[in-house]
C-alpha positions as CSV (number, residue, x, y, z in Angstrom):
1,X,1.0,-4.6,-26.4
2,X,-0.7,-5.5,-23.1
3,X,2.6,-6.6,-21.6
4,X,4.1,-3.2,-22.3
5,X,1.3,-1.5,-20.5
6,X,1.8,-3.9,-17.5
7,X,5.5,-3.1,-17.4
8,X,4.8,0.6,-17.6
9,X,2.4,0.3,-14.7
10,X,5.0,-1.7,-12.8
11,X,7.4,1.1,-13.2
12,X,4.9,3.8,-12.2
13,X,3.7,2.0,-9.1
14,X,7.3,1.1,-8.2
15,X,8.2,4.8,-8.4
16,X,5.1,5.7,-6.3
17,X,6.3,3.3,-3.6
18,X,9.7,4.9,-3.6
19,X,8.1,8.4,-3.3
20,X,6.0,7.2,-0.3
21,X,9.2,5.7,1.3
22,X,10.9,9.1,0.9
23,X,7.9,10.8,2.4
24,X,8.0,8.5,5.4
25,X,11.7,9.2,6.0
26,X,11.4,13.0,5.6
27,X,7.9,13.7,7.0
28,X,7.4,16.3,9.7
29,X,4.4,14.9,11.6
30,X,3.2,11.4,12.5
31,X,-0.1,11.9,10.5
32,X,1.9,12.4,7.3
33,X,3.8,9.2,7.9
34,X,0.6,7.3,8.5
35,X,-0.9,8.6,5.3
36,X,2.3,7.7,3.4
37,X,2.2,4.2,4.8
38,X,-1.5,3.8,3.8
39,X,-0.7,5.0,0.3
40,X,2.2,2.5,0.2
41,X,-0.2,-0.3,1.1
42,X,-2.4,0.7,-1.8
43,X,0.5,0.8,-4.2
44,X,1.6,-2.6,-3.0
45,X,-1.9,-4.0,-3.6
46,X,-1.8,-2.5,-7.1
47,X,1.6,-4.2,-7.8
48,X,0.2,-7.6,-6.6
49,X,-2.8,-7.2,-8.9
50,X,-0.5,-6.3,-11.8
51,X,1.8,-9.3,-11.1
52,X,-1.2,-11.6,-11.0
53,X,-2.3,-10.3,-14.4
54,X,1.2,-10.7,-15.7
55,X,1.6,-14.3,-14.4
56,X,-2.0,-15.3,-15.2
57,X,-2.7,-16.7,-11.7
58,X,-5.3,-15.9,-9.2
59,X,-3.4,-16.4,-6.0
60,X,-2.0,-12.9,-6.1
61,X,-5.6,-11.5,-6.0
62,X,-6.3,-13.3,-2.8
63,X,-3.0,-12.0,-1.3
64,X,-4.0,-8.5,-2.4
65,X,-7.3,-8.9,-0.5
66,X,-5.5,-10.0,2.7
67,X,-3.1,-7.1,2.5
68,X,-6.0,-4.7,1.9
69,X,-7.8,-6.0,5.0
70,X,-4.6,-5.8,7.1
71,X,-3.8,-2.3,5.8
72,X,-7.3,-1.0,6.7
73,X,-7.2,-2.5,10.2
74,X,-3.7,-1.1,10.9
75,X,-4.7,2.4,9.7
76,X,-7.8,2.4,11.9
77,X,-5.9,1.1,14.9
78,X,-3.2,3.7,14.5
79,X,-5.7,6.5,14.1
80,X,-7.5,5.3,17.3
81,X,-4.1,5.3,19.1
82,X,-3.4,8.8,17.9
83,X,-6.8,10.1,19.0
84,X,-7.3,8.2,22.3
85,X,-4.0,6.9,23.4
86,X,-5.1,3.3,23.5
87,X,-6.3,0.9,20.9
88,X,-8.5,-1.6,22.9
89,X,-10.9,-0.3,25.5
């Protein structure tokens, strides 16, 4: 029963990534694209966690942590670029 729930979650998060990709392609402004990319990173982290649960290994949890840190830093860097015009002062 647990594996059916994991497969259903795989399907839901995969659909969410496709919707974020569609929003990136058809977005009006840059802020909407950044928000869609950030949401896509969160969905990718969820897929990695689910895959780690499905396979029974812990390496995917560490990969999810690395992607979470990179996603946070890239979102902050892009927000600073949009506000100030430069990233490093």
